[in-house]
N, C-alpha and C positions, 0 to 999 in steps of 0.2 A: 524878596517878598521879604521885610526888615525886619529888626531885629534889639529890640529895643528894650533896656535894664527894667523888670518889672514883668514886663510881658510871661505868658502863663498860659501853656493849654494843658487839658485837665484829661490824661488817659481815658477811653472811651466815653468822653463827653459827660460826663461825672465832677460836680464843683462841689467838692468837700467844704466848701464854708460860702451855704449858699447867702452869708446873711448878703456878698456883693452885690450891688445891686446900683444900674448903671446906664444912660445913654452908651459912655464914648464905647471903643473900643479897643481890645489888644492887641497890640503885636510880637509875635517872640523871639522867646526866650532861647534862647543850644537848651531846644522843651524833647528828651527822649524818652522811649517809654519799658522801664525794662523791663518788659516780655515782648522786642522786637527786636527784632538783629537782619542782616541784611540776608540773612540764609531764609525768611519765616518770613520774607515778604518780595512783594511780585516786583518789578521793576519798575515806572514809573512814577508818574505821582509829584504832590509837593516836600522836599526833600528837608529834615529837622536834624541836627542832630546824634551821635549816638551818646547811652553816658559814658562819664568817662572818657572820654575819648579825647583828646584835641574839638575845640572850635570845626577845626575849618575839614575833620568826617566827620560824611554825612552820610544817611540811610534815607530809602527809597522812605515812604507812609501815603498810604493811597483812604482819601479820606478822612482828610485829618477833621477834627470835632470842629463845631462854630468856635468861636471868638466870647471870650469871656469878660466884662465888666472891670476895669479893676478897684474899682472906689470904690470902699465900705458905706453906709449909710448909718449905717450904728456900729461903732465900736466895743468887742466883745468885753466883759470888769475885767482878762485879762489874757493877752494869749503867749502863751508858753510855748517853747522852744527848748529844741533839749541840743548840745552838743557832740559831736558822735566823732573819734575816731581810734589809732589801734596805740596802745601804749610810748610812744614820742613820735606824733605824730603832730601836735604840735599847740593839742590845744591847750593846756596853761599861756601859751604865748601870740591865742587870735584871743583868746577873752581877754585879756589886756587893750589889745588895740580896741576891743570891741570896750568897753571899758573907761579909756581915753577917750574916745569918737562920740561917744550916744552916754546919756540918763535910762538906756538901757536897765535896770537890773537883774545882776553874773552869777551868777549860785554857782562858786569851785564847787570839785569835791570835794567833800572833811576829813581827807587824807590824812591831817594831824593828832584825829580822830580814830580812824580806824587807824596808828601806830600809837596810841597812847587811851587805851580803855582801860580807866587806873593801873595805870601801869605794864598792859598788857600791850602786846605790839602785834596785838592779831594777822597786820599787813606780814610784817617779817615771817611770823610762823605758819602763815595759810603759803609764800613761798617755800624755805624750807620741806615745811614732811606738809602739802594738802590735800592727801589723803587723812590723815586727822584734822585741818585747823578750817581746810577752805569752805567744808559748812560752814559752820562757826562766823568766818569772815564775809560769807555771803549773809547771813543771817542777820547780821549788826547794818550792812553797805543797804538792803533792802528799810530800812529801821530810820538812820537818814534817809535814803532817798524822799520819805514820808516824813519825816518833817519839813525837810525843805523849800518842800511842793508845799505846802499846809499851813506852817508857816513863815516863811517869805512874805513880807509887799511885796504891791510889784504890779504898772498894770502891761509890761512886752518883762520877759521872763527866760530866759536862757543860762537849761542848766545842762552842769559839765556831766557827761551823760548819765542812763538811767533804765527803766525796769527791765527796760523789754532791751537792751545791749548787758544788763548784770548776769539777763537768764537768755539771750539768743548769739552768746557769743563769749561770757566768761562761763556761766553753768555749762552751756554747749561745750566747750571747751576742755573742764575740765572734771567731765560725766562721766570718767574711765575711773572717776572719784568716790567714787558717790555707788553708795548703794537704791536696795530700790528704794529704800525710807526716805532719805534723804536725798530722792531722785524729786520721787513726789510729796513733797516737803516744799520742796522747792515747785512746781509745776503750782501747786494750788495758789502759792505766798505770786506768781508772777499772774496768774490768773486774777484773783483778788485784786491789783493795781490797776491789770487794765482794761476789766470790762467793766467796762462804765457805770459806778458806783458809788455813792457819798462821797469817798475815799481814793482812790480808783485817779491817779495820774496820769491822767492828758494831755494828747503837747500837740498843736498843729501846727506844728511845721520840725524837723530836722536838718540842723546842718553837718556839712561829712566831711574830714578834712581825711581824704581822699591821699597818703602817703606812703612811697614806697618803702619797701619791711628794708632793706638796707638802711632807708640815712632816716627811721625812728630808732633802728638800733642802734646806730651813729648818736644822734642824741640824749641815747638813755645811759652808752657810753659817760658820754663830754657831760653831763648835768650828776649827774654819780651819785646818787644815793641807796643807800646801799641795801633796803627790801632788795632792791634790780637790779647787781652785779652780778648774779647767774644770768638773764632771759638770753638767751641763744635766740638766732636768725631764725633754725626753726622754730621755737615757738612763735618770734611778732610774729613768723607769714604766717602757722594755719589763725593765728590771731584776727591777721588781715581778709585771707579767705574767709574769715565765719564775717567780718563787718558786708566782705562783698557778697555773701547768698544773704545775710538776712536784709543788705539796707536795697539790695539790685534787686532781686530777686521772691524775695518774702514777708520782707514790708509793707502796708498798707496806711503812710503817713509821710506825708510829701515830703519829700530829701532836697536840699540845697548842698551839692556838693562846690567845698572848695579843697582847692591841687595847695597839697601840703609838701610838695614838693621846695617852694618858692621862694629864694635868698628873700629876709626883712621888708629890702624896699619894695618891692613884690608878693608878699603876702599885704603887707596891708595895702595895696591896690584894690588889688579882690578883695578882701576882706570888705573895704570903705563900699565898695560896688554892692557887695550884701547887705547889710548894711540898709540901705536905697529898699531892696531891694524887700527885706522887712516892713520898713515903712511906706512901700504902697502897700504893702500889704493890709497890712492895718490902719492905714488914715490915707491914701492915694493918690501917697507925692510924696509929702516934703523930707526928708535928708533927713532931721534930725539931730543933725549931728551937733556937734560939739564946739567951741571955738577953733580948738586942735583943730578941726577936721577939713578945715578947710570947700574951697570948690570940689564938686565931683565931677569928674575924667566919664563921660559917656563907654561904656564897655561892658567887656560881658562878665556877669559875676561866679558863673560853670552853668552847669547845666541842668536845674533842676525836673524829678523824678516823682512825678504824677503815678500815683499807682494809677492802674486799671482797675 
């Protein structure tokens, strides 16, 4: 079976974007399903790569769902993407590459706001005494996420992180610092932000920068942010596992994986192909690159995980 950038299969045969309508068929792009493993399927059938593995590592899957068309006949008002990944995974670098190559609207995390709310460094306080201060920081993060989502114009928008990662990774990773009241308040905030209401933070796609904890920690040390100076490999490893649990097992939003372990040259190539996938999802094939993007080279953009 051919592999073409832009092809996809939805796990379980469900199309999360029913507005995709065309007589064209699509080919397979390094697709995996989080519920599938070599132990969980019978031998035989077609081969597709396992999520998070090298493209040459495949697992057998029988009765693959039918191909779905690639072109949208009607573009939604906004196509919303969240860029997710561990601390030090390379999110800032990927956002810079995307900004250079496209006219997408890129919304970084407002670190400066979190570090200076009328002279108060909420981020530093949270690292220094999480039991006392993390809940306050998280409430402010939810507020800034809502502001960025509902006040930022743009047709294709890429947000650095989302309420999903706030809740599934960072609140979950620090729940030992919460009493029951704070836990329930966070739960209510999260339900409000994601449960399809007028102010919810709805996403069409997640880009996951998958980076080894050792590499992430090395980058954290090199960039030298004062608030991060006490982060340990144990903490980064725990956050990595929480990302994996959420994005590859629990998550209900399509995920496109970017290999964050690559050097700058190889990372730029992968991000360029990721951009092409996004443009095929939203416009039916236009590369959408600025002049600096140059000619695109056919190749994998990483596995797409379509939830079952």
